[in-house]
N, C-alpha and C positions, 0 to 999 in steps of 0.2 A: 111714913106716908107723905105723898107730895101735897104741897099747899098751893092753891090757886092765888092769883093776885088779889082777889077779894077776901082772902083769909080762909076760905072754905078748904077743909082738909079732906082729901079723897082717900078712901081705903084702897090698899093695894090688892090686886087680884090674888087669889091663893096660888101657891106653888103646889103642884100635884106630885106627891110622893107615892110610888107604888112598888110592890115587890111581888115576885112570883118564884117560888122554889126556895127551899131551905136545906138542900142536900149538902151535908158537910164535906162530901167527897168532891163536889163541884166548886170551881171558883165562882165568885160573885162579881158580876159585871154591872156597873151602874151606867145607864145611858142618859145623857142630858140632851134636851131639845127644847125649843120654844115654839109657841103658836101665835105670837103677835107678829105684826107686819108694819112696814113703813106705809105712810099714806100713799094713795094712788087715785088718779082720776082717769076716766076713759080717754080724755083728750091728751093724756101723757103718751099715747101711742098704743093703747090696748085695743085689740080687735074685738074683745068682748068686755062686758062689765067686769072690772077687776075683782069685785067682791062676790061674784056668782061663779062658782066652779062650773066650767063649761067643757064638755067632752066633744072633740071634733075629730073626724076621721083624718088619719095621717096619710102619708104618701103611699105606704104599703097597705094592702088589703086588711091585714089583721092588726094594724097599728092604730092606736087611738092616742090623741094628745089631749092633755088636760091644761086648760088655761084658767088661771085665777091667782089672785094675790096670795103669796105664801105657798103655792103648790110645790116649789122646790126649796124655798127658804122660809119656813122650815117645817111646814105641815107634812110634806111628803116624806121626809126622813123619819118623823115621829110615827107616821102611819106604817112605814116599812117595818119598824120593830113589832108593832101590833100584828102585822101580817105574818111576820116570821114566827111569832108565838102561835098564832092561829094555825099556821101550816104544820108545826110540830104536833100540835094537839090533834089536828085532822088526820094526820098520818100515824097517830098513836106512838110517836117517838119520844124517848126520854129527852128531857131538856139537857143540853150539854153544859149549861151554866145556870146559876141562880141569877135572876134578873132583878135589877132595881131600876126605877125610872124616876127622873126628875124632869118635869115638864112645867115651864113657866110662861107667863104672859107679859113680861116686862123687859125682855132682852133688848128690844129696839130702843128702849129708854134707859139703858144702862143697868139692867137687872136690879132695879131698886128692890131692896128687901132680901135679895138672894143671899148675900154674904152673911147677914144676921141669921137666916135660917140654917145655912151650912154650919155656922158656929154652934147654934143650939142643938143641931142633930148630929154633930160630929161623933159623939160618944154613944149614940143610940142607932139611928137609922143607917148611918154611914160606917159604923164600927167594923163591919165585916166585909167591906168592899175591897176587892183585890185589884180591879181594873176600872178605869173610867173611859167611856167613849163619848167624845163630844161630837154630836151629830148635828152640827150647825153650819152647813155650807150648801152650796148649790152645785149641780152638775154643770160642767162646761159645755157638754154636748151629749148626744145619745150614747156615745162610745167612750166618754171620758168622765167617769164618776169622780166626785170630790173625795179626797182623802185628807182629813185634817190631821196634820202632824205637829202643829204648834198653834198657840193662841196668844193674842196680845195680853200682856199682864201676868202671864204665868212665869214662874221661876222655879226650877227644881235644882236641888243641890244634894250632893253626897259628900259628907266630910268624915274622914277617919282620923282620929287623934290618937297617937301612941305616946 
């Protein structure tokens, strides 16, 4: 837990772990996202209050734009997973994968506490994870979604010794 200059220790916000589906025939995909944001003030250039999600008509008749701190980095991507699950359920379709979710609130401060949680849950919550999707990026435009194919600090190795 972080300590303030006056010595006060602040508790870390909880990391949300969630799962949906346990079908052994399906792969298990773990989705990571965060819901915290960098500080912002309206005088930084915001058209609206950065901490009030505001819906404004777009250029096209049926298009709406959402303005608010974290709408693309990273609350929007987290909400997209929830919407995807909601759509499968509404259409009464079988889930193609088992879902696991990791949603944290300290990414912008270096993910304090996340490494410890990952180590603690490695043999339990994460033991059956086949794939990980890091959904922590913003769209460059309406036509260019983000595709995260690498992250700082990650290293993957395959070593075969004979």
